[in-house]
ZAMARGU-4260 file (C-alpha; in steps of 0.2 Angstrom, whole numbers, plus 5000, padded with zeros to 4 digits):
<rodrens>
0) 5513/5325/5442 | 5496/5334/5441 | 5494/5351/5435 | 5494/5364/5448 | 5477/5372/5443
5) 5469/5354/5441 | 5475/5351/5459 | 5467/5367/5466 | 5451/5363/5457 | 5450/5345/5463
10) 5453/5350/5481 | 5443/5366/5481 | 5457/5378/5484 | 5455/5396/5479 | 5469/5408/5475
15) 5484/5412/5465 | 5497/5418/5478 | 5514/5413/5475 | 5517/5406/5492 | 5501/5396/5491
20) 5506/5389/5474 | 5523/5384/5481 | 5515/5375/5496 | 5504/5365/5484 | 5518/5361/5472
25) 5528/5354/5487 | 5513/5343/5493 | 5511/5336/5475 | 5530/5332/5473 | 5531/5324/5490
30) 5515/5314/5489 | 5521/5298/5480 | 5534/5295/5494 | 5532/5289/5512 | 5542/5302/5521
35) 5534/5312/5535 | 5528/5330/5532 | 5525/5345/5544 | 5513/5358/5538 | 5515/5375/5547
40) 5505/5391/5547 | 5493/5401/5558 | 5477/5395/5564 | 5463/5396/5550 | 5475/5396/5535
45) 5468/5379/5528 | 5482/5367/5533 | 5470/5353/5532 | 5470/5354/5513 | 5488/5349/5512
50) 5487/5331/5520 | 5472/5327/5509 | 5482/5332/5493 | 5496/5321/5499 | 5485/5306/5503
55) 5475/5307/5487 | 5490/5308/5476 | 5499/5294/5485 | 5499/5275/5483 | 5489/5275/5499
60) 5474/5283/5492 | 5463/5268/5493 | 5467/5265/5511 | 5461/5274/5526 | 5464/5293/5529
65) 5461/5298/5547 | 5462/5316/5553 | 5465/5318/5572 | 5464/5335/5581 | 5477/5332/5595
70) 5472/5348/5604 | 5454/5342/5606 | 5457/5326/5614 | 5460/5326/5633 | 5478/5321/5639
75) 5471/5306/5649 | 5463/5298/5634 | 5474/5303/5619 | 5486/5288/5620 | 5470/5276/5620
80) 5464/5286/5605 | 5480/5284/5595 | 5486/5267/5600 | 5471/5258/5607 | 5468/5250/5624
85) 5465/5233/5631 | 5450/5228/5641 | 5452/5233/5659 | 5467/5245/5655 | 5458/5259/5665
90) 5441/5263/5672 | 5428/5262/5658 | 5438/5251/5647 | 5425/5238/5646 | 5432/5231/5630
95) 5447/5230/5619 | 5448/5245/5607 | 5459/5248/5591 | 5468/5265/5590 | 5470/5276/5575
100) 5487/5269/5570 | 5480/5251/5570 | 5464/5256/5560 | 5474/5267/5547 | 5487/5253/5544
105) 5492/5255/5526 | 5485/5273/5525 | 5488/5290/5531 | 5486/5299/5548 | 5484/5318/5549
110) 5489/5324/5566 | 5482/5342/5567 | 5489/5353/5581 | 5503/5341/5584 | 5512/5354/5595
115) 5498/5350/5609 | 5503/5332/5611 | 5509/5328/5629 | 5527/5323/5631 | 5523/5305/5635
120) 5513/5303/5619 | 5527/5311/5610 | 5538/5297/5615 | 5526/5284/5609 | 5524/5293/5592
125) 5543/5294/5590 | 5544/5275/5591 | 5530/5273/5577 | 5540/5285/5566 | 5556/5276/5569
130) 5551/5258/5567 | 5532/5257/5565 | 5530/5249/5582 | 5517/5254/5595 | 5509/5246/5611
135) 5491/5247/5616 | 5487/5255/5633 | 5487/5241/5646 | 5496/5229/5635 | 5514/5223/5633
140) 5513/5216/5616 | 5522/5226/5602 | 5512/5228/5586 | 5517/5235/5569 | 5509/5247/5558
145) 5512/5255/5541 | 5506/5272/5541 | 5511/5289/5533 | 5511/5303/5545 | 5507/5321/5540
150) 5507/5333/5555 | 5502/5351/5556 | 5504/5365/5569 | 5502/5384/5572 | 5514/5383/5587
155) 5532/5390/5585 | 5541/5373/5586 | 5558/5380/5590 | 5551/5390/5604 | 5541/5374/5611
160) 5558/5364/5610 | 5567/5378/5619 | 5554/5377/5633 | 5555/5358/5634 | 5536/5357/5628
165) 5541/5347/5612 | 5554/5334/5609 | 5568/5340/5597 | 5571/5322/5590 | 5552/5321/5586
170) 5552/5337/5577 | 5565/5332/5565 | 5557/5316/5562 | 5540/5324/5558 | 5548/5338/5548
175) 5557/5328/5535 | 5548/5340/5523 | 5540/5356/5530 | 5527/5365/5520 | 5522/5382/5526
180) 5505/5390/5522 | 5505/5410/5521 | 5493/5419/5532 | 5478/5427/5523 | 5484/5445/5525
185) 5499/5441/5514 | 5489/5433/5499 | 5483/5450/5491 | 5469/5448/5479 | 5466/5430/5485
190) 5456/5438/5499 | 5443/5446/5488 | 5442/5430/5477 | 5439/5419/5493 | 5426/5432/5499
195) 5416/5431/5483 | 5417/5412/5483 | 5411/5411/5501 | 5397/5424/5497 | 5392/5414/5482
200) 5391/5397/5490 | 5381/5404/5505 | 5369/5413/5493 | 5366/5397/5483 | 5364/5386/5499
205) 5351/5398/5505 | 5343/5403/5488 | 5345/5422/5488 | 5356/5434/5478 | 5375/5435/5482
210) 5382/5450/5490 | 5395/5461/5481 | 5408/5473/5488 | 5410/5491/5480 | 5427/5497/5476
215) 5430/5505/5493 | 5424/5490/5502 | 5435/5478/5492 | 5450/5490/5496 | 5445/5489/5515
220) 5444/5470/5514 | 5462/5469/5507 | 5469/5481/5520 | 5462/5471/5535 | 5474/5459/5544
225) 5462/5444/5547 | 5469/5437/5563 | 5457/5422/5561 | 5463/5420/5543 | 5452/5411/5530
230) 5440/5404/5544 | 5437/5422/5549 | 5434/5428/5531 | 5421/5415/5528 | 5412/5420/5544
235) 5412/5438/5539 | 5405/5434/5522 | 5391/5424/5529 | 5387/5437/5542 | 5386/5451/5530
240) 5375/5440/5518 | 5363/5437/5532 | 5362/5454/5540 | 5362/5466/5525 | 5347/5468/5515
245) 5356/5478/5501 | 5366/5466/5491 | 5380/5479/5486 | 5391/5482/5502 | 5400/5498/5505
250) 5415/5501/5515 | 5405/5509/5529 | 5394/5494/5530 | 5409/5482/5529 | 5418/5491/5543
255) 5405/5485/5555 | 5409/5467/5552 | 5428/5469/5554 | 5433/5469/5572 | 5446/5482/5578
260) 5448/5488/5559 | 5466/5495/5558 | 5473/5490/5541 | 5490/5497/5543 | 5497/5490/5559
265) 5510/5477/5556 | 5510/5459/5563 | 5519/5463/5579 | 5504/5474/5585 | 5490/5462/5582
270) 5486/5444/5578 | 5489/5427/5586 | 5507/5425/5583 | 5515/5440/5591 | 5527/5429/5601
275) 5536/5424/5585 | 5542/5442/5583 | 5557/5442/5594 | 5564/5460/5592 | 5578/5465/5604
280) 5569/5481/5610 | 5552/5490/5610 | 5561/5503/5600 | 5564/5491/5586 | 5545/5487/5586
285) 5541/5506/5585 | 5553/5508/5570 | 5544/5493/5562 | 5527/5503/5564 | 5536/5518/5557
290) 5541/5509/5541 | 5523/5505/5537 | 5518/5523/5541 | 5532/5530/5530 | 5525/5520/5515
295) 5508/5527/5518 | 5514/5545/5519 | 5525/5543/5504 | 5509/5537/5494 | 5499/5552/5501
300) 5514/5563/5496 | 5514/5557/5478 | 5495/5559/5477 | 5496/5577/5484 | 5509/5583/5472
305) 5499/5576/5458 | 5484/5587/5463 | 5493/5602/5470 | 5492/5611/5453 | 5473/5609/5450
310) 5465/5605/5467 | 5463/5612/5484 | 5469/5604/5500 | 5451/5600/5504 | 5449/5590/5488
315) 5466/5581/5492 | 5460/5577/5509 | 5443/5571/5503 | 5451/5560/5490 | 5463/5552/5502
320) 5453/5552/5518 | 5455/5534/5521 | 5474/5534/5519 | 5475/5550/5531 | 5465/5541/5544
325) 5476/5526/5543 | 5491/5537/5547 | 5482/5546/5561 | 5478/5529/5569 | 5496/5524/5569
330) 5502/5540/5576 | 5491/5537/5591 | 5499/5520/5593 | 5516/5529/5594 | 5515/5546/5602
335) 5520/5540/5619 | 5536/5532/5613 | 5542/5541/5598 | 5541/5559/5593 | 5532/5560/5576
340) 5528/5575/5565 | 5509/5577/5566 | 5499/5579/5550 | 5488/5594/5553 | 5469/5590/5553
345) 5462/5607/5552 | 5452/5613/5536 | 5461/5629/5536 | 5478/5621/5532 | 5485/5627/5516
350) 5491/5617/5501 | 5509/5624/5504 | 5509/5619/5523 | 5502/5602/5520 | 5515/5598/5506
355) 5529/5605/5518 | 5523/5594/5532 | 5524/5579/5520 | 5542/5585/5514 | 5547/5584/5532
360) 5544/5565/5532 | 5561/5564/5523 | 5569/5568/5539 | 5561/5552/5546 | 5571/5542/5534
365) 5573/5525/5542 | 5583/5516/5529 | 5598/5514/5540 | 5588/5507/5554 | 5579/5495/5542
370) 5596/5489/5535 | 5602/5486/5553 | 5586/5476/5558 | 5588/5465/5543 | 5606/5462/5545
375) 5603/5457/5564 | 5589/5446/5560 | 5599/5437/5546 | 5614/5435/5557 | 5603/5428/5571
380) 5595/5416/5560 | 5611/5410/5552 | 5606/5418/5535 | 5590/5408/5534 | 5578/5420/5525
385) 5562/5411/5529 | 5565/5412/5548 | 5572/5430/5546 | 5556/5436/5537 | 5545/5427/5550
390) 5554/5437/5564 | 5553/5453/5555 | 5534/5451/5551 | 5536/5452/5532 | 5534/5440/5518
395) 5550/5430/5511 | 5547/5439/5495 | 5548/5456/5503 | 5564/5452/5513 | 5572/5445/5497
400) 5568/5462/5488 | 5575/5472/5502 | 5591/5461/5502 | 5593/5464/5484 | 5589/5483/5486
405) 5602/5486/5500 | 5615/5474/5492 | 5616/5464/5509
</rodrens>
């Protein structure tokens, strides 16, 4: 089995996040087999890298590798694209045509956005997975193919099954092994590594100096949620590279390229997968936002107490203006639903008053509510931590830490 770093270098994968490493390790381990693989993750997280790894490290590497975007092919022609058609099968079919499953015989087919397949096509695909058989459109002759299928989706498959948009039997056939890629917002320092890589590549291609982020801009980048994931990050790096004359980018400049910049809001407020977070009530959602607020307030409290003996409140507020602003933004999200003790904004506020306000945050302790939400989610998902973490909008590592912390 190839070394993890060697695989990353070979396939141009940047990052050291533990969830990313786990996904690559699973791809490497499953590659020598012929079992089907389902790659899951939000749009733009780089799901297309996994099937390439699987194909190139398999015994099929010298045969065809075909990537098919199922969501980009019209419903009326997708059967013809995948399985081929006979001459005269439909208007415009002027000659017999081979489909991808016939062309890729002996190789690998990557079905991207497999959740978008029509139900009729799903039935045909299920037959290929079960016994390698398919029939061209307009034909009655059964043909055989020997292909390895790797599929990918950003759709919540369980929800699609419940709504009768995806066949449950096909889902289990496709997901013999499921590999999940984390969203960019959960990859920590990988965000800055990727930004530097994209900026450097773009600069080399266009023959000008690469842009760099100052410390505040780097922190801002790490705080952004990136609903468009890696694809959006690359777009931002290229935009800034083109538009800014100064090669050192400040947080003020960077903020102009981050749409709706709000680093502290949890996944349930923004992003493309809100429907995955099935909380029982809006109240639970408000509590989740408060969890994040509490963390920021506690950070601010610690910094304040460190500076109280030597600095004025003005210095404290200047030192932590970005953090304070984040707390204000979250309070504006909540003030119609939950009563939150406000943080005074006036310059005349004394050090004693400011610290006292922060101390009052202890009365907002939500530990019991947090424990209750975790218990409910684990119970609902039959103890499966991965599904519970996805529902709660936190990483699996964070959930594991919480379970250990609260002895659940």
